[in-house]
C-alpha positions as CSV (number, residue, x, y, z in Angstrom):
1,M,10.6,2.8,8.8
2,T,11.7,-0.1,6.6
3,K,10.6,-3.7,6.4
4,A,13.6,-4.7,8.4
5,D,12.6,-2.2,11.2
6,I,9.1,-3.6,11.2
7,V,10.4,-7.2,11.5
8,A,12.8,-6.2,14.4
9,K,10.1,-4.3,16.2
10,I,7.6,-7.2,16.0
11,S,10.3,-9.7,17.0
12,D,11.3,-7.6,20.0
13,S,7.7,-7.1,21.2
14,T,6.5,-10.7,20.7
15,G,9.6,-12.7,21.4
16,V,9.3,-14.6,18.1
17,E,12.4,-15.1,16.1
18,K,13.2,-12.6,13.4
19,I,13.2,-15.3,10.7
20,A,9.7,-16.4,11.5
21,V,8.5,-12.8,11.7
22,Q,10.1,-11.9,8.4
23,A,8.4,-14.9,6.7
24,T,5.0,-13.8,8.2
25,V,5.5,-10.2,7.0
26,E,6.6,-11.4,3.5
27,E,3.5,-13.7,3.3
28,F,1.2,-10.9,4.5
29,M,2.5,-8.5,1.7
30,S,2.3,-11.3,-0.8
31,A,-1.3,-12.0,0.1
32,I,-2.2,-8.3,-0.3
33,R,-0.4,-8.1,-3.6
34,T,-2.0,-11.3,-5.0
35,S,-5.5,-10.1,-4.0
36,L,-5.0,-6.8,-5.7
37,E,-3.6,-8.4,-8.8
38,E,-6.8,-10.6,-8.9
39,G,-9.0,-7.4,-8.6
40,E,-10.0,-8.0,-5.0
41,N,-9.8,-5.2,-2.5
42,V,-8.3,-5.8,0.9
43,Y,-10.1,-4.3,4.0
44,L,-8.2,-4.2,7.4
45,R,-10.7,-2.9,10.0
46,G,-9.1,-0.1,12.1
47,F,-6.1,0.3,9.7
48,G,-7.4,0.9,6.2
49,S,-8.1,-0.5,2.8
50,F,-6.0,-1.5,-0.1
51,I,-8.1,-0.8,-3.2
52,I,-7.9,-0.8,-7.0
53,K,-8.6,2.5,-8.6
54,K,-9.5,2.9,-12.3
55,R,-7.7,5.8,-14.1
56,A,-9.6,7.1,-17.1
57,E,-8.1,7.5,-20.5
58,K,-6.4,10.8,-21.0
59,T,-4.2,12.8,-23.4
60,G,-0.6,13.3,-22.4
61,R,2.4,15.0,-24.0
62,N,5.8,13.7,-25.0
63,I,7.9,16.8,-24.3
64,S,11.0,15.6,-26.1
65,K,9.2,15.0,-29.4
66,N,6.6,17.7,-28.8
67,T,3.7,15.3,-29.6
68,T,0.5,14.3,-27.9
69,M,-0.3,10.7,-27.0
70,I,-3.3,8.8,-25.6
71,I,-2.7,7.2,-22.3
72,P,-5.2,4.3,-22.1
73,E,-7.4,3.7,-19.0
74,H,-5.7,1.5,-16.4
75,F,-5.9,0.3,-12.9
76,I,-3.6,1.3,-10.0
77,P,-3.4,0.1,-6.4
78,S,-4.3,2.6,-3.7
79,F,-4.4,2.8,0.1
80,K,-7.2,4.5,2.0
81,P,-6.6,4.8,5.7
82,A,-9.4,4.1,8.3
83,K,-11.0,7.2,9.9
84,S,-9.7,6.2,13.4
85,F,-6.2,5.8,12.0
86,V,-6.3,9.3,10.3
87,E,-7.5,10.9,13.6
88,K,-4.7,9.3,15.6
89,V,-2.1,10.6,13.1
90,K,-3.6,14.1,13.1
91,N,-3.7,14.3,16.8
92,N,-0.3,12.7,17.6
93,V,2.1,13.8,14.8
94,K,3.8,17.1,15.5
95,S,5.8,19.0,12.8
């Protein structure tokens, strides 16, 4: 499912114009992105949490030059789904 699919689905179910729904979805994603960039986690009860994870410093290899390098510690965004969300996916998705 793409962002356009999400906008179309919300627009169809609510009757709100696609342009307004798209602006809302864009602003929602922007608010999450801004919060994470400022180091704040985002918690959506019943859905999940967008959190910042710290990656420790580690040694990596440059295969083409056959050398080792230090990869400094850094932060990455991560998503942790809510337990109820995980259970629904486990019970409803069939392979």
